[in-house]
HTML snippet that shows the backbone in 3Dmol.js (N, CA, C, O; Angstrom):
<script src="https://3Dmol.org/build/3Dmol-min.js"></script>
<div id="view" style="width:600px;height:400px;position:relative"></div>
<script>
const pdb = `
ATOM      1  N   MET A   1      62.982  39.626 -18.537  1.00  0.00           N
ATOM      2  CA  MET A   1      62.110  39.501 -19.694  1.00  0.00           C
ATOM      3  C   MET A   1      61.125  40.660 -19.675  1.00  0.00           C
ATOM      4  O   MET A   1      60.541  40.986 -18.642  1.00  0.00           O
ATOM      5  N   LYS A   2      60.959  41.262 -20.819  1.00  0.00           N
ATOM      6  CA  LYS A   2      60.061  42.407 -20.922  1.00  0.00           C
ATOM      7  C   LYS A   2      58.635  41.949 -21.185  1.00  0.00           C
ATOM      8  O   LYS A   2      58.393  40.969 -21.889  1.00  0.00           O
ATOM      9  N   HIS A   3      57.711  42.678 -20.605  1.00  0.00           N
ATOM     10  CA  HIS A   3      56.296  42.434 -20.825  1.00  0.00           C
ATOM     11  C   HIS A   3      55.809  43.525 -21.768  1.00  0.00           C
ATOM     12  O   HIS A   3      55.458  44.623 -21.335  1.00  0.00           O
ATOM     13  N   LEU A   4      55.792  43.214 -23.055  1.00  0.00           N
ATOM     14  CA  LEU A   4      55.486  44.223 -24.055  1.00  0.00           C
ATOM     15  C   LEU A   4      54.098  44.068 -24.639  1.00  0.00           C
ATOM     16  O   LEU A   4      53.597  42.962 -24.843  1.00  0.00           O
ATOM     17  N   ARG A   5      53.498  45.213 -24.900  1.00  0.00           N
ATOM     18  CA  ARG A   5      52.297  45.295 -25.737  1.00  0.00           C
ATOM     19  C   ARG A   5      52.612  46.357 -26.769  1.00  0.00           C
ATOM     20  O   ARG A   5      52.953  47.489 -26.426  1.00  0.00           O
ATOM     21  N   VAL A   6      52.496  45.987 -28.038  1.00  0.00           N
ATOM     22  CA  VAL A   6      52.899  46.860 -29.129  1.00  0.00           C
ATOM     23  C   VAL A   6      51.780  46.899 -30.166  1.00  0.00           C
ATOM     24  O   VAL A   6      51.092  45.902 -30.383  1.00  0.00           O
ATOM     25  N   ILE A   7      51.605  48.039 -30.795  1.00  0.00           N
ATOM     26  CA  ILE A   7      50.674  48.167 -31.909  1.00  0.00           C
ATOM     27  C   ILE A   7      51.500  48.255 -33.188  1.00  0.00           C
ATOM     28  O   ILE A   7      52.336  49.149 -33.324  1.00  0.00           O
ATOM     29  N   ILE A   8      51.275  47.339 -34.124  1.00  0.00           N
ATOM     30  CA  ILE A   8      51.958  47.344 -35.417  1.00  0.00           C
ATOM     31  C   ILE A   8      50.888  47.340 -36.492  1.00  0.00           C
ATOM     32  O   ILE A   8      50.057  46.435 -36.554  1.00  0.00           O
ATOM     33  N   GLU A   9      50.916  48.361 -37.339  1.00  0.00           N
ATOM     34  CA  GLU A   9      49.944  48.493 -38.421  1.00  0.00           C
ATOM     35  C   GLU A   9      48.509  48.360 -37.913  1.00  0.00           C
ATOM     36  O   GLU A   9      47.667  47.729 -38.551  1.00  0.00           O
ATOM     37  N   GLY A  10      48.250  48.962 -36.759  1.00  0.00           N
ATOM     38  CA  GLY A  10      46.908  48.974 -36.193  1.00  0.00           C
ATOM     39  C   GLY A  10      46.491  47.712 -35.466  1.00  0.00           C
ATOM     40  O   GLY A  10      45.353  47.622 -35.005  1.00  0.00           O
ATOM     41  N   GLU A  11      47.377  46.736 -35.349  1.00  0.00           N
ATOM     42  CA  GLU A  11      47.044  45.485 -34.674  1.00  0.00           C
ATOM     43  C   GLU A  11      47.881  45.320 -33.420  1.00  0.00           C
ATOM     44  O   GLU A  11      49.066  45.653 -33.414  1.00  0.00           O
ATOM     45  N   GLY A  12      47.269  44.803 -32.349  1.00  0.00           N
ATOM     46  CA  GLY A  12      47.965  44.616 -31.090  1.00  0.00           C
ATOM     47  C   GLY A  12      48.800  43.346 -31.084  1.00  0.00           C
ATOM     48  O   GLY A  12      48.398  42.313 -31.618  1.00  0.00           O
ATOM     49  N   TYR A  13      49.968  43.447 -30.469  1.00  0.00           N
ATOM     50  CA  TYR A  13      50.878  42.314 -30.310  1.00  0.00           C
ATOM     51  C   TYR A  13      51.345  42.261 -28.869  1.00  0.00           C
ATOM     52  O   TYR A  13      51.472  43.295 -28.213  1.00  0.00           O
ATOM     53  N   LEU A  14      51.603  41.047 -28.369  1.00  0.00           N
ATOM     54  CA  LEU A  14      52.094  40.851 -27.017  1.00  0.00           C
ATOM     55  C   LEU A  14      53.373  40.028 -27.050  1.00  0.00           C
ATOM     56  O   LEU A  14      53.538  39.145 -27.891  1.00  0.00           O
ATOM     57  N   SER A  15      54.268  40.328 -26.129  1.00  0.00           N
ATOM     58  CA  SER A  15      55.484  39.517 -25.991  1.00  0.00           C
ATOM     59  C   SER A  15      55.112  38.174 -25.367  1.00  0.00           C
ATOM     60  O   SER A  15      54.048  38.027 -24.765  1.00  0.00           O
ATOM     61  N   LEU A  16      56.002  37.203 -25.521  1.00  0.00           N
ATOM     62  CA  LEU A  16      55.766  35.902 -24.914  1.00  0.00           C
ATOM     63  C   LEU A  16      55.656  36.018 -23.398  1.00  0.00           C
ATOM     64  O   LEU A  16      54.886  35.290 -22.772  1.00  0.00           O
ATOM     65  N   ALA A  17      56.427  36.934 -22.805  1.00  0.00           N
ATOM     66  CA  ALA A  17      56.366  37.144 -21.352  1.00  0.00           C
ATOM     67  C   ALA A  17      55.003  37.691 -20.935  1.00  0.00           C
ATOM     68  O   ALA A  17      54.461  37.287 -19.906  1.00  0.00           O
ATOM     69  N   ALA A  18      54.454  38.593 -21.716  1.00  0.00           N
ATOM     70  CA  ALA A  18      53.137  39.147 -21.398  1.00  0.00           C
ATOM     71  C   ALA A  18      52.065  38.069 -21.514  1.00  0.00           C
ATOM     72  O   ALA A  18      51.151  38.011 -20.692  1.00  0.00           O
ATOM     73  N   ILE A  19      52.173  37.218 -22.529  1.00  0.00           N
ATOM     74  CA  ILE A  19      51.221  36.115 -22.694  1.00  0.00           C
ATOM     75  C   ILE A  19      51.333  35.147 -21.527  1.00  0.00           C
ATOM     76  O   ILE A  19      50.320  34.698 -20.990  1.00  0.00           O
ATOM     77  N   ALA A  20      52.564  34.823 -21.132  1.00  0.00           N
ATOM     78  CA  ALA A  20      52.770  33.926 -19.993  1.00  0.00           C
ATOM     79  C   ALA A  20      52.153  34.510 -18.731  1.00  0.00           C
ATOM     80  O   ALA A  20      51.556  33.780 -17.939  1.00  0.00           O
ATOM     81  N   GLU A  21      52.289  35.800 -18.536  1.00  0.00           N
ATOM     82  CA  GLU A  21      51.707  36.443 -17.357  1.00  0.00           C
ATOM     83  C   GLU A  21      50.180  36.368 -17.395  1.00  0.00           C
ATOM     84  O   GLU A  21      49.549  36.133 -16.365  1.00  0.00           O
ATOM     85  N   CYS A  22      49.586  36.565 -18.568  1.00  0.00           N
ATOM     86  CA  CYS A  22      48.128  36.504 -18.700  1.00  0.00           C
ATOM     87  C   CYS A  22      47.576  35.143 -18.301  1.00  0.00           C
ATOM     88  O   CYS A  22      46.511  35.055 -17.691  1.00  0.00           O
ATOM     89  N   TYR A  23      48.296  34.089 -18.644  1.00  0.00           N
ATOM     90  CA  TYR A  23      47.816  32.734 -18.402  1.00  0.00           C
ATOM     91  C   TYR A  23      48.517  32.044 -17.241  1.00  0.00           C
ATOM     92  O   TYR A  23      48.361  30.837 -17.056  1.00  0.00           O
ATOM     93  N   ALA A  24      49.280  32.787 -16.463  1.00  0.00           N
ATOM     94  CA  ALA A  24      49.961  32.260 -15.278  1.00  0.00           C
ATOM     95  C   ALA A  24      50.751  30.991 -15.585  1.00  0.00           C
ATOM     96  O   ALA A  24      50.630  29.979 -14.895  1.00  0.00           O
ATOM     97  N   CYS A  25      51.559  31.070 -16.634  1.00  0.00           N
ATOM     98  CA  CYS A  25      52.409  29.938 -16.985  1.00  0.00           C
ATOM     99  C   CYS A  25      53.827  30.445 -17.246  1.00  0.00           C
ATOM    100  O   CYS A  25      54.070  31.652 -17.271  1.00  0.00           O
ATOM    101  N   GLU A  26      54.737  29.532 -17.434  1.00  0.00           N
ATOM    102  CA  GLU A  26      56.138  29.893 -17.617  1.00  0.00           C
ATOM    103  C   GLU A  26      56.396  30.409 -19.032  1.00  0.00           C
ATOM    104  O   GLU A  26      55.838  29.900 -20.003  1.00  0.00           O
ATOM    105  N   VAL A  27      57.246  31.424 -19.130  1.00  0.00           N
ATOM    106  CA  VAL A  27      57.615  31.981 -20.429  1.00  0.00           C
ATOM    107  C   VAL A  27      58.254  30.904 -21.303  1.00  0.00           C
ATOM    108  O   VAL A  27      58.001  30.853 -22.507  1.00  0.00           O
ATOM    109  N   GLU A  28      59.073  30.051 -20.710  1.00  0.00           N
ATOM    110  CA  GLU A  28      59.737  28.992 -21.465  1.00  0.00           C
ATOM    111  C   GLU A  28      58.709  28.053 -22.096  1.00  0.00           C
ATOM    112  O   GLU A  28      58.904  27.579 -23.215  1.00  0.00           O
ATOM    113  N   TRP A  29      57.622  27.786 -21.386  1.00  0.00           N
ATOM    114  CA  TRP A  29      56.577  26.928 -21.927  1.00  0.00           C
ATOM    115  C   TRP A  29      55.894  27.602 -23.120  1.00  0.00           C
ATOM    116  O   TRP A  29      55.648  26.957 -24.138  1.00  0.00           O
ATOM    117  N   VAL A  30      55.589  28.894 -22.998  1.00  0.00           N
ATOM    118  CA  VAL A  30      54.966  29.628 -24.113  1.00  0.00           C
ATOM    119  C   VAL A  30      55.907  29.624 -25.310  1.00  0.00           C
ATOM    120  O   VAL A  30      55.460  29.452 -26.445  1.00  0.00           O
ATOM    121  N   ARG A  31      57.203  29.812 -25.074  1.00  0.00           N
ATOM    122  CA  ARG A  31      58.184  29.775 -26.160  1.00  0.00           C
ATOM    123  C   ARG A  31      58.191  28.391 -26.825  1.00  0.00           C
ATOM    124  O   ARG A  31      58.258  28.289 -28.050  1.00  0.00           O
ATOM    125  N   GLU A  32      58.121  27.331 -26.014  1.00  0.00           N
ATOM    126  CA  GLU A  32      58.100  25.973 -26.563  1.00  0.00           C
ATOM    127  C   GLU A  32      56.874  25.759 -27.443  1.00  0.00           C
ATOM    128  O   GLU A  32      56.985  25.190 -28.529  1.00  0.00           O
ATOM    129  N   VAL A  33      55.721  26.204 -26.993  1.00  0.00           N
ATOM    130  CA  VAL A  33      54.486  26.080 -27.765  1.00  0.00           C
ATOM    131  C   VAL A  33      54.613  26.869 -29.072  1.00  0.00           C
ATOM    132  O   VAL A  33      54.213  26.392 -30.134  1.00  0.00           O
ATOM    133  N   TYR A  34      55.168  28.069 -28.984  1.00  0.00           N
ATOM    134  CA  TYR A  34      55.381  28.895 -30.177  1.00  0.00           C
ATOM    135  C   TYR A  34      56.336  28.195 -31.145  1.00  0.00           C
ATOM    136  O   TYR A  34      56.060  28.107 -32.341  1.00  0.00           O
ATOM    137  N   GLU A  35      57.448  27.703 -30.628  1.00  0.00           N
ATOM    138  CA  GLU A  35      58.440  27.049 -31.481  1.00  0.00           C
ATOM    139  C   GLU A  35      57.908  25.746 -32.071  1.00  0.00           C
ATOM    140  O   GLU A  35      58.359  25.322 -33.135  1.00  0.00           O
ATOM    141  N   TYR A  36      56.968  25.117 -31.402  1.00  0.00           N
ATOM    142  CA  TYR A  36      56.331  23.910 -31.925  1.00  0.00           C
ATOM    143  C   TYR A  36      55.426  24.251 -33.108  1.00  0.00           C
ATOM    144  O   TYR A  36      55.073  23.371 -33.893  1.00  0.00           O
ATOM    145  N   GLY A  37      55.051  25.526 -33.239  1.00  0.00           N
ATOM    146  CA  GLY A  37      54.226  25.960 -34.356  1.00  0.00           C
ATOM    147  C   GLY A  37      52.749  26.044 -34.064  1.00  0.00           C
ATOM    148  O   GLY A  37      51.945  26.208 -34.981  1.00  0.00           O
ATOM    149  N   LEU A  38      52.370  25.934 -32.792  1.00  0.00           N
ATOM    150  CA  LEU A  38      50.951  25.939 -32.443  1.00  0.00           C
ATOM    151  C   LEU A  38      50.344  27.341 -32.357  1.00  0.00           C
ATOM    152  O   LEU A  38      49.128  27.479 -32.228  1.00  0.00           O
ATOM    153  N   LEU A  39      51.177  28.374 -32.428  1.00  0.00           N
ATOM    154  CA  LEU A  39      50.666  29.745 -32.271  1.00  0.00           C
ATOM    155  C   LEU A  39      50.880  30.601 -33.506  1.00  0.00           C
ATOM    156  O   LEU A  39      50.797  31.827 -33.427  1.00  0.00           O
ATOM    157  N   GLY A  40      51.147  29.992 -34.620  1.00  0.00           N
ATOM    158  CA  GLY A  40      51.337  30.759 -35.849  1.00  0.00           C
ATOM    159  C   GLY A  40      52.672  31.486 -35.866  1.00  0.00           C
ATOM    160  O   GLY A  40      53.574  31.195 -35.080  1.00  0.00           O
ATOM    161  N   ARG A  41      52.770  32.429 -36.771  1.00  0.00           N
ATOM    162  CA  ARG A  41      54.011  33.187 -36.913  1.00  0.00           C
ATOM    163  C   ARG A  41      53.998  34.419 -36.024  1.00  0.00           C
ATOM    164  O   ARG A  41      52.963  35.064 -35.852  1.00  0.00           O
ATOM    165  N   GLY A  42      55.129  34.732 -35.475  1.00  0.00           N
ATOM    166  CA  GLY A  42      55.276  35.927 -34.660  1.00  0.00           C
ATOM    167  C   GLY A  42      56.090  36.971 -35.398  1.00  0.00           C
ATOM    168  O   GLY A  42      56.532  36.763 -36.528  1.00  0.00           O
ATOM    169  N   ARG A  43      56.271  38.071 -34.745  1.00  0.00           N
ATOM    170  CA  ARG A  43      57.138  39.130 -35.261  1.00  0.00           C
ATOM    171  C   ARG A  43      58.268  39.316 -34.258  1.00  0.00           C
ATOM    172  O   ARG A  43      58.054  39.285 -33.046  1.00  0.00           O
ATOM    173  N   VAL A  44      59.446  39.506 -34.771  1.00  0.00           N
ATOM    174  CA  VAL A  44      60.589  39.736 -33.900  1.00  0.00           C
ATOM    175  C   VAL A  44      60.881  41.226 -33.890  1.00  0.00           C
ATOM    176  O   VAL A  44      61.109  41.832 -34.937  1.00  0.00           O
ATOM    177  N   VAL A  45      60.873  41.809 -32.700  1.00  0.00           N
ATOM    178  CA  VAL A  45      61.195  43.216 -32.505  1.00  0.00           C
ATOM    179  C   VAL A  45      62.324  43.263 -31.483  1.00  0.00           C
ATOM    180  O   VAL A  45      62.128  42.947 -30.309  1.00  0.00           O
ATOM    181  N   GLY A  46      63.495  43.658 -31.939  1.00  0.00           N
ATOM    182  CA  GLY A  46      64.667  43.604 -31.072  1.00  0.00           C
ATOM    183  C   GLY A  46      64.955  42.157 -30.751  1.00  0.00           C
ATOM    184  O   GLY A  46      65.183  41.348 -31.650  1.00  0.00           O
ATOM    185  N   GLU A  47      64.945  41.832 -29.483  1.00  0.00           N
ATOM    186  CA  GLU A  47      65.165  40.450 -29.052  1.00  0.00           C
ATOM    187  C   GLU A  47      63.872  39.763 -28.637  1.00  0.00           C
ATOM    188  O   GLU A  47      63.894  38.623 -28.172  1.00  0.00           O
ATOM    189  N   GLU A  48      62.765  40.439 -28.801  1.00  0.00           N
ATOM    190  CA  GLU A  48      61.472  39.912 -28.353  1.00  0.00           C
ATOM    191  C   GLU A  48      60.683  39.299 -29.499  1.00  0.00           C
ATOM    192  O   GLU A  48      60.672  39.822 -30.613  1.00  0.00           O
ATOM    193  N   ILE A  49      60.026  38.187 -29.210  1.00  0.00           N
ATOM    194  CA  ILE A  49      59.063  37.606 -30.136  1.00  0.00           C
ATOM    195  C   ILE A  49      57.698  38.123 -29.716  1.00  0.00           C
ATOM    196  O   ILE A  49      57.314  38.012 -28.551  1.00  0.00           O
ATOM    197  N   LEU A  50      56.973  38.684 -30.660  1.00  0.00           N
ATOM    198  CA  LEU A  50      55.644  39.216 -30.394  1.00  0.00           C
ATOM    199  C   LEU A  50      54.623  38.399 -31.169  1.00  0.00           C
ATOM    200  O   LEU A  50      54.852  38.030 -32.321  1.00  0.00           O
ATOM    201  N   LEU A  51      53.498  38.122 -30.527  1.00  0.00           N
ATOM    202  CA  LEU A  51      52.411  37.401 -31.170  1.00  0.00           C
ATOM    203  C   LEU A  51      51.182  38.299 -31.222  1.00  0.00           C
ATOM    204  O   LEU A  51      50.922  39.076 -30.303  1.00  0.00           O
ATOM    205  N   SER A  52      50.445  38.180 -32.295  1.00  0.00           N
ATOM    206  CA  SER A  52      49.216  38.944 -32.446  1.00  0.00           C
ATOM    207  C   SER A  52      48.249  38.599 -31.323  1.00  0.00           C
ATOM    208  O   SER A  52      48.187  37.453 -30.878  1.00  0.00           O
ATOM    209  N   THR A  53      47.506  39.582 -30.873  1.00  0.00           N
ATOM    210  CA  THR A  53      46.512  39.322 -29.835  1.00  0.00           C
ATOM    211  C   THR A  53      45.414  38.385 -30.340  1.00  0.00           C
ATOM    212  O   THR A  53      44.636  37.856 -29.545  1.00  0.00           O
ATOM    213  N   CYS A  54      45.348  38.181 -31.647  1.00  0.00           N
ATOM    214  CA  CYS A  54      44.374  37.242 -32.223  1.00  0.00           C
ATOM    215  C   CYS A  54      44.604  35.816 -31.757  1.00  0.00           C
ATOM    216  O   CYS A  54      43.685  34.999 -31.823  1.00  0.00           O
ATOM    217  N   VAL A  55      45.807  35.488 -31.285  1.00  0.00           N
ATOM    218  CA  VAL A  55      46.107  34.113 -30.878  1.00  0.00           C
ATOM    219  C   VAL A  55      45.757  33.836 -29.421  1.00  0.00           C
ATOM    220  O   VAL A  55      45.964  32.720 -28.946  1.00  0.00           O
ATOM    221  N   MET A  56      45.238  34.813 -28.710  1.00  0.00           N
ATOM    222  CA  MET A  56      44.995  34.611 -27.277  1.00  0.00           C
ATOM    223  C   MET A  56      44.000  33.492 -27.001  1.00  0.00           C
ATOM    224  O   MET A  56      44.172  32.749 -26.034  1.00  0.00           O
ATOM    225  N   ASP A  57      42.963  33.350 -27.824  1.00  0.00           N
ATOM    226  CA  ASP A  57      42.025  32.241 -27.638  1.00  0.00           C
ATOM    227  C   ASP A  57      42.730  30.911 -27.887  1.00  0.00           C
ATOM    228  O   ASP A  57      42.472  29.922 -27.201  1.00  0.00           O
ATOM    229  N   ARG A  58      43.619  30.899 -28.870  1.00  0.00           N
ATOM    230  CA  ARG A  58      44.391  29.689 -29.178  1.00  0.00           C
ATOM    231  C   ARG A  58      45.300  29.331 -27.998  1.00  0.00           C
ATOM    232  O   ARG A  58      45.419  28.161 -27.636  1.00  0.00           O
ATOM    233  N   VAL A  59      45.939  30.339 -27.403  1.00  0.00           N
ATOM    234  CA  VAL A  59      46.787  30.095 -26.233  1.00  0.00           C
ATOM    235  C   VAL A  59      45.944  29.506 -25.104  1.00  0.00           C
ATOM    236  O   VAL A  59      46.375  28.569 -24.432  1.00  0.00           O
ATOM    237  N   ALA A  60      44.755  30.047 -24.894  1.00  0.00           N
ATOM    238  CA  ALA A  60      43.871  29.531 -23.849  1.00  0.00           C
ATOM    239  C   ALA A  60      43.534  28.065 -24.092  1.00  0.00           C
ATOM    240  O   ALA A  60      43.522  27.268 -23.154  1.00  0.00           O
ATOM    241  N   ASP A  61      43.260  27.704 -25.348  1.00  0.00           N
ATOM    242  CA  ASP A  61      42.977  26.305 -25.681  1.00  0.00           C
ATOM    243  C   ASP A  61      44.173  25.414 -25.380  1.00  0.00           C
ATOM    244  O   ASP A  61      44.024  24.338 -24.800  1.00  0.00           O
ATOM    245  N   VAL A  62      45.366  25.866 -25.776  1.00  0.00           N
ATOM    246  CA  VAL A  62      46.570  25.068 -25.563  1.00  0.00           C
ATOM    247  C   VAL A  62      46.860  24.932 -24.066  1.00  0.00           C
ATOM    248  O   VAL A  62      47.211  23.846 -23.604  1.00  0.00           O
ATOM    249  N   VAL A  63      46.718  26.008 -23.315  1.00  0.00           N
ATOM    250  CA  VAL A  63      46.934  25.951 -21.863  1.00  0.00           C
ATOM    251  C   VAL A  63      45.960  24.964 -21.234  1.00  0.00           C
ATOM    252  O   VAL A  63      46.356  24.103 -20.448  1.00  0.00           O
ATOM    253  N   ARG A  64      44.715  25.092 -21.574  1.00  0.00           N
ATOM    254  CA  ARG A  64      43.685  24.206 -20.994  1.00  0.00           C
ATOM    255  C   ARG A  64      43.983  22.746 -21.305  1.00  0.00           C
ATOM    256  O   ARG A  64      43.974  21.903 -20.408  1.00  0.00           O
ATOM    257  N   LEU A  65      44.246  22.447 -22.564  1.00  0.00           N
ATOM    258  CA  LEU A  65      44.447  21.055 -22.961  1.00  0.00           C
ATOM    259  C   LEU A  65      45.786  20.488 -22.496  1.00  0.00           C
ATOM    260  O   LEU A  65      45.861  19.338 -22.063  1.00  0.00           O
ATOM    261  N   SER A  66      46.834  21.292 -22.587  1.00  0.00           N
ATOM    262  CA  SER A  66      48.165  20.792 -22.253  1.00  0.00           C
ATOM    263  C   SER A  66      48.443  20.843 -20.755  1.00  0.00           C
ATOM    264  O   SER A  66      48.798  19.830 -20.152  1.00  0.00           O
ATOM    265  N   VAL A  67      48.283  22.008 -20.160  1.00  0.00           N
ATOM    266  CA  VAL A  67      48.639  22.186 -18.754  1.00  0.00           C
ATOM    267  C   VAL A  67      47.638  21.489 -17.832  1.00  0.00           C
ATOM    268  O   VAL A  67      48.036  20.781 -16.908  1.00  0.00           O
ATOM    269  N   TYR A  68      46.356  21.685 -18.077  1.00  0.00           N
ATOM    270  CA  TYR A  68      45.357  21.167 -17.147  1.00  0.00           C
ATOM    271  C   TYR A  68      44.898  19.754 -17.457  1.00  0.00           C
ATOM    272  O   TYR A  68      44.464  19.034 -16.557  1.00  0.00           O
ATOM    273  N   HIS A  69      44.987  19.339 -18.736  1.00  0.00           N
ATOM    274  CA  HIS A  69      44.528  17.996 -19.095  1.00  0.00           C
ATOM    275  C   HIS A  69      45.658  17.071 -19.535  1.00  0.00           C
ATOM    276  O   HIS A  69      45.416  15.893 -19.796  1.00  0.00           O
ATOM    277  N   GLY A  70      46.873  17.575 -19.621  1.00  0.00           N
ATOM    278  CA  GLY A  70      48.029  16.739 -19.892  1.00  0.00           C
ATOM    279  C   GLY A  70      48.202  16.275 -21.327  1.00  0.00           C
ATOM    280  O   GLY A  70      48.943  15.325 -21.577  1.00  0.00           O
ATOM    281  N   VAL A  71      47.537  16.921 -22.275  1.00  0.00           N
ATOM    282  CA  VAL A  71      47.677  16.543 -23.681  1.00  0.00           C
ATOM    283  C   VAL A  71      49.022  17.053 -24.187  1.00  0.00           C
ATOM    284  O   VAL A  71      49.366  18.216 -23.976  1.00  0.00           O
ATOM    285  N   SER A  72      49.780  16.191 -24.852  1.00  0.00           N
ATOM    286  CA  SER A  72      51.102  16.596 -25.341  1.00  0.00           C
ATOM    287  C   SER A  72      50.979  17.587 -26.497  1.00  0.00           C
ATOM    288  O   SER A  72      49.949  17.655 -27.168  1.00  0.00           O
ATOM    289  N   LEU A  73      52.042  18.350 -26.715  1.00  0.00           N
ATOM    290  CA  LEU A  73      52.032  19.316 -27.808  1.00  0.00           C
ATOM    291  C   LEU A  73      51.908  18.610 -29.158  1.00  0.00           C
ATOM    292  O   LEU A  73      51.271  19.131 -30.074  1.00  0.00           O
ATOM    293  N   GLY A  74      52.508  17.435 -29.284  1.00  0.00           N
ATOM    294  CA  GLY A  74      52.381  16.666 -30.522  1.00  0.00           C
ATOM    295  C   GLY A  74      50.943  16.280 -30.805  1.00  0.00           C
ATOM    296  O   GLY A  74      50.486  16.359 -31.945  1.00  0.00           O
ATOM    297  N   ALA A  75      50.229  15.863 -29.772  1.00  0.00           N
ATOM    298  CA  ALA A  75      48.817  15.519 -29.930  1.00  0.00           C
ATOM    299  C   ALA A  75      47.991  16.757 -30.235  1.00  0.00           C
ATOM    300  O   ALA A  75      47.060  16.705 -31.039  1.00  0.00           O
ATOM    301  N   LEU A  76      48.327  17.869 -29.597  1.00  0.00           N
ATOM    302  CA  LEU A  76      47.601  19.112 -29.875  1.00  0.00           C
ATOM    303  C   LEU A  76      47.779  19.549 -31.316  1.00  0.00           C
ATOM    304  O   LEU A  76      46.861  20.097 -31.927  1.00  0.00           O
ATOM    305  N   ASP A  77      48.962  19.305 -31.854  1.00  0.00           N
ATOM    306  CA  ASP A  77      49.214  19.647 -33.250  1.00  0.00           C
ATOM    307  C   ASP A  77      48.251  18.896 -34.157  1.00  0.00           C
ATOM    308  O   ASP A  77      47.839  19.416 -35.194  1.00  0.00           O
ATOM    309  N   LEU A  78      47.893  17.682 -33.776  1.00  0.00           N
ATOM    310  CA  LEU A  78      46.946  16.888 -34.556  1.00  0.00           C
ATOM    311  C   LEU A  78      45.494  17.244 -34.245  1.00  0.00           C
ATOM    312  O   LEU A  78      44.637  17.207 -35.128  1.00  0.00           O
ATOM    313  N   LEU A  79      45.224  17.589 -32.989  1.00  0.00           N
ATOM    314  CA  LEU A  79      43.851  17.869 -32.562  1.00  0.00           C
ATOM    315  C   LEU A  79      43.336  19.237 -32.991  1.00  0.00           C
ATOM    316  O   LEU A  79      42.187  19.374 -33.410  1.00  0.00           O
ATOM    317  N   LEU A  80      44.188  20.239 -32.882  1.00  0.00           N
ATOM    318  CA  LEU A  80      43.757  21.602 -33.163  1.00  0.00           C
ATOM    319  C   LEU A  80      43.950  21.923 -34.643  1.00  0.00           C
ATOM    320  O   LEU A  80      45.051  21.808 -35.182  1.00  0.00           O
ATOM    321  N   GLU A  81      42.886  22.315 -35.269  1.00  0.00           N
ATOM    322  CA  GLU A  81      42.973  22.667 -36.676  1.00  0.00           C
ATOM    323  C   GLU A  81      43.694  23.993 -36.832  1.00  0.00           C
ATOM    324  O   GLU A  81      43.638  24.848 -35.948  1.00  0.00           O
ATOM    325  N   PRO A  82      44.372  24.160 -37.961  1.00  0.00           N
ATOM    326  CA  PRO A  82      45.047  25.448 -38.197  1.00  0.00           C
ATOM    327  C   PRO A  82      44.036  26.590 -38.206  1.00  0.00           C
ATOM    328  O   PRO A  82      42.937  26.464 -38.746  1.00  0.00           O
ATOM    329  N   GLU A  83      44.422  27.678 -37.612  1.00  0.00           N
ATOM    330  CA  GLU A  83      43.595  28.880 -37.574  1.00  0.00           C
ATOM    331  C   GLU A  83      44.155  29.840 -38.601  1.00  0.00           C
ATOM    332  O   GLU A  83      45.121  30.542 -38.305  1.00  0.00           O
ATOM    333  N   ARG A  84      43.603  29.899 -39.765  1.00  0.00           N
ATOM    334  CA  ARG A  84      44.148  30.722 -40.834  1.00  0.00           C
ATOM    335  C   ARG A  84      44.124  32.209 -40.496  1.00  0.00           C
ATOM    336  O   ARG A  84      44.974  32.961 -40.971  1.00  0.00           O
ATOM    337  N   GLU A  85      43.165  32.642 -39.682  1.00  0.00           N
ATOM    338  CA  GLU A  85      43.088  34.062 -39.338  1.00  0.00           C
ATOM    339  C   GLU A  85      44.374  34.551 -38.689  1.00  0.00           C
ATOM    340  O   GLU A  85      44.888  35.609 -39.054  1.00  0.00           O
ATOM    341  N   TRP A  86      44.902  33.788 -37.724  1.00  0.00           N
ATOM    342  CA  TRP A  86      46.090  34.248 -37.043  1.00  0.00           C
ATOM    343  C   TRP A  86      47.350  33.778 -37.724  1.00  0.00           C
ATOM    344  O   TRP A  86      48.404  34.385 -37.536  1.00  0.00           O
ATOM    345  N   ASP A  87      47.282  32.710 -38.515  1.00  0.00           N
ATOM    346  CA  ASP A  87      48.471  32.181 -39.160  1.00  0.00           C
ATOM    347  C   ASP A  87      48.931  33.072 -40.316  1.00  0.00           C
ATOM    348  O   ASP A  87      50.093  33.009 -40.718  1.00  0.00           O
ATOM    349  N   GLU A  88      48.057  33.879 -40.841  1.00  0.00           N
ATOM    350  CA  GLU A  88      48.403  34.721 -41.980  1.00  0.00           C
ATOM    351  C   GLU A  88      48.856  36.097 -41.568  1.00  0.00           C
ATOM    352  O   GLU A  88      49.099  36.945 -42.426  1.00  0.00           O
ATOM    353  N   VAL A  89      48.977  36.343 -40.280  1.00  0.00           N
ATOM    354  CA  VAL A  89      49.405  37.651 -39.775  1.00  0.00           C
ATOM    355  C   VAL A  89      50.880  37.845 -40.088  1.00  0.00           C
ATOM    356  O   VAL A  89      51.451  38.882 -39.751  1.00  0.00           O
TER     357      VAL A  89
END
`;
const viewer = $3Dmol.createViewer("view");
viewer.addModel(pdb, "pdb");
viewer.setStyle({}, {cartoon: {color: "spectrum"}});
viewer.zoomTo();
viewer.render();
</script>
C-alpha cells in the first residue's frame, strides 16, 4: 500500500494508508470508515483513494470514539453531524 500525499488544485490529499499511519490504525479500518460515509467523498487516483487533509480532525474524532471508546460506526453516523466543509470537496 502506498503512502501518498498529493496536491490537487492547491489542496492537500492523503491516501488511506497515509491516514492510517498518522493515527496508528489499520488501513482496512480507515477504508471501512470511508466506505461507511463518515469521511465524505474522496478522489480516486490510479488505484488509491485520497481524502482531503480537511478530514483529519474528523478522522481523529472517529478514531477516538470508535477505537478508544467502542462506539459503533452506525452510532457515529448518528452522533457526528455532517461536515459540509469537507463533504463538498
